[in-house]
C-alpha positions as CSV (number, residue, x, y, z in Angstrom):
1,E,0.0,0.0,0.0
2,E,1.0,3.6,-0.6
3,E,0.7,6.7,1.5
4,E,1.4,10.3,0.5
5,E,2.9,12.6,3.0
6,K,1.0,15.9,3.1
7,G,3.3,18.7,4.2
8,D,4.6,17.8,7.6
9,S,1.8,15.4,8.6
10,V,-0.1,12.4,7.4
11,E,-3.8,12.0,7.7
12,F,-4.9,8.3,7.6
13,V,-8.4,7.0,7.3
14,P,-8.8,3.2,7.0
15,R,-10.4,2.0,3.8
16,K,-12.0,-1.0,5.6
17,G,-14.3,-1.0,8.6
18,R,-15.8,2.4,8.1
19,S,-19.1,2.7,10.0
20,D,-22.4,3.8,8.4
21,L,-23.6,5.0,11.7
22,A,-24.3,8.7,12.2
23,I,-21.8,10.6,14.4
24,E,-24.4,11.0,17.1
25,D,-24.7,7.2,17.4
26,L,-21.0,6.9,18.0
27,I,-20.2,9.9,20.3
28,Q,-22.4,11.1,23.2
29,S,-22.7,14.6,24.4
30,G,-20.2,15.2,27.2
31,Q,-18.0,12.3,26.2
32,E,-14.2,12.9,26.3
33,I,-12.3,11.7,23.2
34,L,-8.8,12.0,22.0
35,V,-8.5,13.8,18.7
36,H,-5.7,15.0,16.4
37,V,-6.1,18.4,14.7
38,S,-5.5,17.6,11.0
39,K,-6.4,21.0,9.6
40,D,-6.4,24.5,11.2
41,P,-9.5,26.6,11.3
42,I,-10.1,28.9,8.4
43,G,-12.8,31.7,8.2
44,S,-16.0,30.5,9.9
45,K,-14.9,26.9,9.6
46,G,-13.6,25.3,12.8
47,A,-10.5,23.1,12.9
48,R,-10.8,19.6,11.4
49,V,-10.1,16.9,13.8
50,T,-9.8,13.1,13.5
51,S,-9.7,10.2,16.0
52,Y,-7.0,8.6,13.9
53,I,-3.9,9.8,15.6
54,T,-0.7,10.2,13.6
55,L,2.7,11.1,15.2
56,P,5.4,12.0,12.7
57,G,9.0,11.2,13.4
58,R,12.1,11.6,11.2
59,Y,11.7,8.4,9.3
60,L,8.3,7.0,10.4
61,V,4.8,8.1,11.2
62,L,3.3,6.2,14.1
63,M,-0.4,5.4,14.0
64,P,-1.7,4.0,17.3
65,N,-4.5,1.5,17.3
66,V,-4.2,0.9,13.5
67,E,-2.8,-2.3,11.9
68,H,-1.3,-0.9,8.7
69,V,2.0,-0.4,7.0
70,G,2.4,2.2,4.2
71,I,5.3,3.6,2.2
72,S,5.6,7.2,1.0
73,R,4.8,7.5,-2.7
74,R,7.9,9.7,-3.1
75,I,10.1,6.6,-2.8
76,A,10.0,5.3,-6.4
77,D,12.5,2.5,-6.4
78,E,10.5,-0.8,-6.1
79,Q,13.3,-2.7,-4.5
80,E,13.8,0.0,-1.8
81,R,10.0,0.1,-1.2
82,T,10.0,-3.7,-0.7
83,R,13.0,-3.5,1.6
84,L,11.5,-0.7,3.8
85,K,8.1,-2.4,4.0
86,T,9.8,-5.7,5.2
87,I,11.7,-3.8,7.9
88,A,8.5,-1.9,8.9
89,E,6.5,-5.0,9.2
90,T,9.3,-6.6,11.2
91,I,9.7,-3.8,13.8
92,K,6.1,-2.8,14.1
93,P,4.6,-3.7,17.4
94,K,1.1,-5.2,17.5
95,G,-1.6,-2.5,17.8
96,Y,0.3,0.1,15.9
97,G,0.5,1.2,12.2
98,L,3.5,2.7,10.5
99,I,4.0,4.9,7.4
100,V,7.6,4.9,6.1
101,R,8.5,8.5,5.2
102,T,10.6,9.7,2.3
103,A,13.6,10.5,4.5
104,S,13.9,6.8,5.4
105,E,15.2,5.9,1.9
106,R,18.5,3.9,2.3
107,C,18.1,3.9,6.1
108,S,19.1,0.8,8.1
109,E,16.7,-1.2,10.3
110,E,18.5,0.2,13.4
111,E,17.8,3.8,12.4
112,L,14.1,3.1,11.8
113,K,13.8,1.1,15.1
114,K,15.4,4.0,17.0
115,D,12.8,6.4,15.5
116,L,10.0,4.0,16.3
117,D,11.1,3.6,19.9
118,F,11.1,7.4,20.3
119,L,7.5,7.7,18.8
120,I,6.2,4.9,21.1
121,L,7.6,6.7,24.1
122,L,6.0,9.9,22.9
123,W,2.6,8.1,22.5
124,E,2.8,6.5,26.0
125,N,3.6,10.0,27.4
126,I,0.5,11.4,25.7
127,Q,-1.6,8.5,27.1
128,R,-0.3,9.3,30.7
129,K,-1.2,13.0,30.2
130,K,-4.6,12.1,29.0
131,E,-5.4,10.2,32.2
132,K,-4.7,13.3,34.3
133,A,-6.0,16.1,32.1
134,A,-9.5,17.4,31.9
135,A,-11.0,18.2,28.5
136,P,-10.4,20.4,26.6
137,S,-6.6,20.1,27.0
138,L,-3.6,20.2,24.7
139,L,-1.7,17.0,25.3
140,Y,1.0,17.4,22.6
141,S,2.2,19.9,20.1
142,D,4.6,19.1,17.3
143,L,8.1,20.7,17.0
144,D,8.3,24.4,16.0
145,L,8.6,25.3,12.4
146,V,12.4,25.5,12.2
147,F,13.0,22.1,13.8
148,R,10.0,20.5,12.0
149,S,11.4,21.7,8.7
150,V,14.8,20.1,9.5
151,R,13.2,16.8,10.6
152,D,10.9,16.5,7.6
153,L,13.0,18.0,4.8
154,L,16.7,17.7,5.5
155,T,18.1,14.6,3.7
156,Q,21.2,13.5,2.0
157,N,19.8,14.9,-1.2
158,V,19.8,18.4,0.3
159,E,23.0,20.3,-0.6
160,R,22.8,22.7,2.3
161,L,20.5,24.4,4.7
162,V,21.3,28.1,5.0
163,I,20.2,30.3,7.9
164,D,20.9,33.9,8.7
165,S,20.0,34.0,12.4
166,A,23.0,33.3,14.7
167,E,20.6,32.1,17.5
168,E,18.6,29.7,15.3
169,Y,21.8,28.5,13.7
170,E,23.2,27.4,17.1
171,R,19.9,25.8,18.1
172,L,19.8,23.9,14.8
173,K,23.4,22.8,14.9
174,E,22.8,21.3,18.4
175,F,19.5,19.7,17.2
176,V,21.1,18.1,14.1
177,R,24.2,17.1,16.0
178,T,22.0,15.2,18.5
179,Y,19.5,13.6,16.1
180,F,21.0,13.6,12.6
181,S,24.8,13.8,13.1
182,K,25.5,12.6,9.5
183,L,23.9,15.8,8.2
184,R,25.5,18.3,10.6
185,D,27.8,19.7,7.9
186,K,24.9,20.7,5.8
187,I,23.9,23.5,8.2
188,V,25.5,26.7,7.0
189,F,25.4,30.2,8.6
190,Y,24.7,33.0,6.0
191,E,27.1,36.0,6.3
192,G,26.3,37.8,3.1
193,Q,25.4,41.5,2.9
194,E,22.4,41.0,0.7
195,P,19.2,39.9,2.4
196,I,19.1,36.1,2.4
197,F,15.7,35.9,0.6
198,D,17.0,38.1,-2.2
199,A,20.2,36.2,-2.5
200,F,18.5,32.9,-3.1
201,G,15.5,34.2,-5.1
202,V,13.0,33.3,-2.3
203,E,11.4,36.7,-2.4
204,L,10.3,36.2,-5.9
205,D,8.8,32.7,-5.1
206,S,7.1,34.2,-2.0
207,S,5.4,36.9,-4.0
208,R,4.3,34.2,-6.5
209,A,2.9,32.1,-3.7
210,L,1.0,35.0,-2.0
211,G,-0.2,37.0,-4.9
212,R,-3.7,36.4,-6.4
213,K,-2.5,37.0,-9.9
214,V,0.4,35.0,-11.3
215,W,1.9,36.1,-14.7
216,L,3.0,33.5,-17.2
217,K,6.1,33.9,-19.3
218,S,4.0,34.3,-22.5
219,G,2.2,37.3,-21.1
220,G,-0.9,35.4,-20.1
221,Y,-1.8,35.0,-16.4
222,I,-3.7,32.9,-13.9
223,V,-5.9,34.2,-11.0
224,I,-6.1,32.1,-7.9
225,D,-9.0,32.6,-5.5
226,Q,-9.3,30.6,-2.3
227,I,-12.6,30.5,-0.5
228,E,-13.8,28.2,2.3
229,A,-15.4,25.6,0.1
230,M,-12.9,25.4,-2.7
231,T,-10.0,27.0,-4.7
232,V,-10.8,28.5,-8.1
233,I,-8.1,29.1,-10.7
234,D,-8.9,31.1,-13.8
235,V,-6.7,31.2,-16.9
236,N,-6.5,34.4,-19.0
237,T,-4.8,35.5,-22.2
238,G,-3.5,38.8,-20.8
239,K,-0.9,40.5,-23.0
240,F,-0.2,37.4,-25.1
241,V,-1.3,37.8,-28.8
242,G,1.0,35.3,-30.6
243,K,1.8,35.0,-34.3
244,D,-0.4,31.9,-34.8
245,G,-4.2,31.7,-35.1
246,L,-6.4,32.3,-32.1
247,E,-6.9,28.6,-31.3
248,D,-3.2,27.9,-31.3
249,T,-2.5,30.9,-29.2
250,I,-5.1,29.8,-26.6
251,L,-3.6,26.3,-26.6
252,K,-0.1,27.6,-25.9
253,I,-1.4,29.7,-23.0
254,N,-3.4,26.8,-21.5
255,L,-0.5,24.4,-21.8
256,E,1.8,26.9,-20.1
257,A,-0.8,27.5,-17.4
258,V,-1.0,23.7,-16.7
259,K,2.7,23.7,-15.6
260,E,2.3,26.9,-13.5
261,I,-0.9,25.6,-11.9
262,A,0.7,22.4,-10.9
263,Y,3.6,24.4,-9.4
264,Q,1.3,26.7,-7.6
265,I,-0.7,23.8,-6.1
266,R,2.4,22.5,-4.5
267,L,3.9,25.9,-3.6
268,R,0.7,26.9,-1.8
269,N,-0.1,23.4,-0.5
270,L,-3.6,23.6,-2.0
271,G,-6.0,20.8,-1.3
272,G,-9.7,20.0,-1.3
273,I,-11.8,21.0,-4.3
274,I,-9.9,22.8,-6.9
275,I,-11.7,24.1,-10.0
276,V,-9.6,25.3,-13.0
277,D,-11.3,27.4,-15.7
278,F,-9.1,27.2,-18.8
279,I,-9.6,29.5,-21.8
280,D,-12.2,27.9,-24.1
281,M,-11.0,25.9,-27.1
282,E,-13.1,24.8,-30.1
283,K,-11.0,21.8,-31.2
284,Y,-11.6,18.6,-29.2
285,E,-8.0,17.4,-29.8
286,N,-6.7,20.6,-28.2
287,R,-8.8,20.1,-25.1
288,G,-7.3,16.6,-25.0
289,K,-3.8,17.9,-25.1
290,V,-4.5,20.2,-22.1
291,F,-6.1,17.4,-20.2
292,N,-3.3,15.0,-20.9
293,A,-0.7,17.6,-19.9
294,F,-2.5,18.0,-16.6
295,V,-2.7,14.4,-15.7
């Protein structure tokens, strides 16, 4: 089975054993239950919570009370997937599920077991806190953004991690030295005069991620509107006229928009319902080209 990591967490809902009972038949008013916040509140919508708890570590995600083993889709090598699944099934205690994360690629059984032992201790600590706490209570909060980014993103494939804060640099060096000693030389302190975001082009990507309108190289543009129920993406011709006929011009813009939309979905971490309104095309084969480019 495959699982896809979503950002820094994994939400898991078993395919089998789902109940057709209404929620009021499963949970009574005043009943205390343990839940995991899987999505922050937005607008008038409250936070999304689930009773399927997931605890992410460096290499594994622990799922208490779920008998399941999954492998990150980002691990493409079939031999490596088989090796990791065999290890996960070997070290997995009864009553727990595991998802093997992308960072575990080429890791030894010992490294995975060490991560698993830490996560089980963390879960047991949460259980102890639950017995003493009165609802509503926060029993556990994940690492802060800096440490979480290192845990989830720093791998052998990363050339370097550059940071311009001396204080955070020292904290990170200690964190990496303790938990990921093989990667400690990848942490680099930035001493340049130019602002770090400008030096590495992050400012440009940030503006692309935050702006409602995103220009295409051809002169066309896309407009991204996020509302509570869905995300709507509209493709427009903008300044692009082109030397070819109108149909060919529109096809070029739509095909360019496909690549940018895919990039923006990842960049903005968009999910849920996404509606894309491409520029209308008369020819059926051109619509097929755009559809195939998207999928």
